[in-house]
C-alpha positions in Angstrom: 4.7 -13.5 2.2 5.6 -11.9 -1.0 5.9 -8.4 -2.1 2.4 -7.8 -2.7 0.8 -9.6 0.4 3.3 -7.0 2.2 2.2 -3.8 0.2 -1.5 -4.8 1.1 -1.0 -5.5 4.5 1.0 -2.2 4.9 -2.2 -0.4 3.3 -4.3 -1.8 5.7 -1.9 -1.2 8.6 -1.8 2.6 7.4 -5.7 2.4 7.2 -5.9 1.0 10.5 -3.5 4.1 12.6 -5.4 6.6 10.3 -8.9 5.2 11.3 -9.7 5.2 7.7 -11.8 3.1 5.4 -10.6 1.9 2.3 -13.1 4.7 0.5 -11.3 7.2 3.2 -8.3 6.5 2.2 -8.8 6.7 -1.8 -10.3 10.2 -1.6 -7.8 11.5 0.6 -5.2 10.4 -1.5 -7.0 11.5 -4.7 -7.2 8.0 -6.2 -9.8 6.2 -7.5 -11.3 3.7 -5.0 -10.9 0.4 -7.2 -7.6 1.0 -7.4 -6.9 0.8 -3.9 -9.2 -2.3 -3.7 -7.6 -3.8 -6.8 -4.5 -4.3 -4.8 -5.4 -5.1 -1.5 -8.5 -7.7 -3.2 -5.7 -9.3 -5.6 -7.1 -8.2 -9.1 -3.8 -5.7 -9.2 -0.6 -8.8 -8.5 1.8 -5.6 -9.4 0.7 -2.5 -8.3 2.6 0.7 -9.8 4.8 2.8 -7.7 3.0 6.0 -8.7 -0.3 4.2 -6.8 1.7 3.7 -4.1 3.5 7.3 -4.0 -0.4 9.0 -3.9 -1.2 6.7 -1.1 1.9 8.2 0.9 0.9 11.7 -0.5 -1.8 11.8 1.2 -1.3 10.3 4.6 1.8 12.3 4.8 4.5 9.7 4.7 7.4 9.2 2.4 8.4 6.1 0.4 10.8 5.2 2.7 8.0 5.4 5.8 5.8 3.3 3.8 8.7 0.5 2.8 10.6 0.7 5.9 8.8 -2.3 7.5 9.9 -5.8 9.0 7.7 -7.3 6.4 9.6 -5.5 3.5 12.7 -5.8 5.0 12.6 -9.9 6.1 11.3 -10.5 2.0 13.4 -12.8 0.0 14.9 -12.0 -3.1 11.9 -12.6 -5.5 14.8 -13.4 -8.6 16.8 -16.7 -7.4 
């Protein structure tokens, strides 16, 4: 799994935990649905941390909570 896949997975996990659709998440976070969809469907291969922060703010979690998952903790270093 790479970083972008881990981000996609985490967003979908959080949507499931909070019973939110993609559009519902976007509305809650004050971001365009297209921003979330671009991350989830692979159009955005380098999601901005500011977008992830807005998702966290909308869900009432910290960036630390967003990234503190087994998927992120087991990622290999991108730069070799």
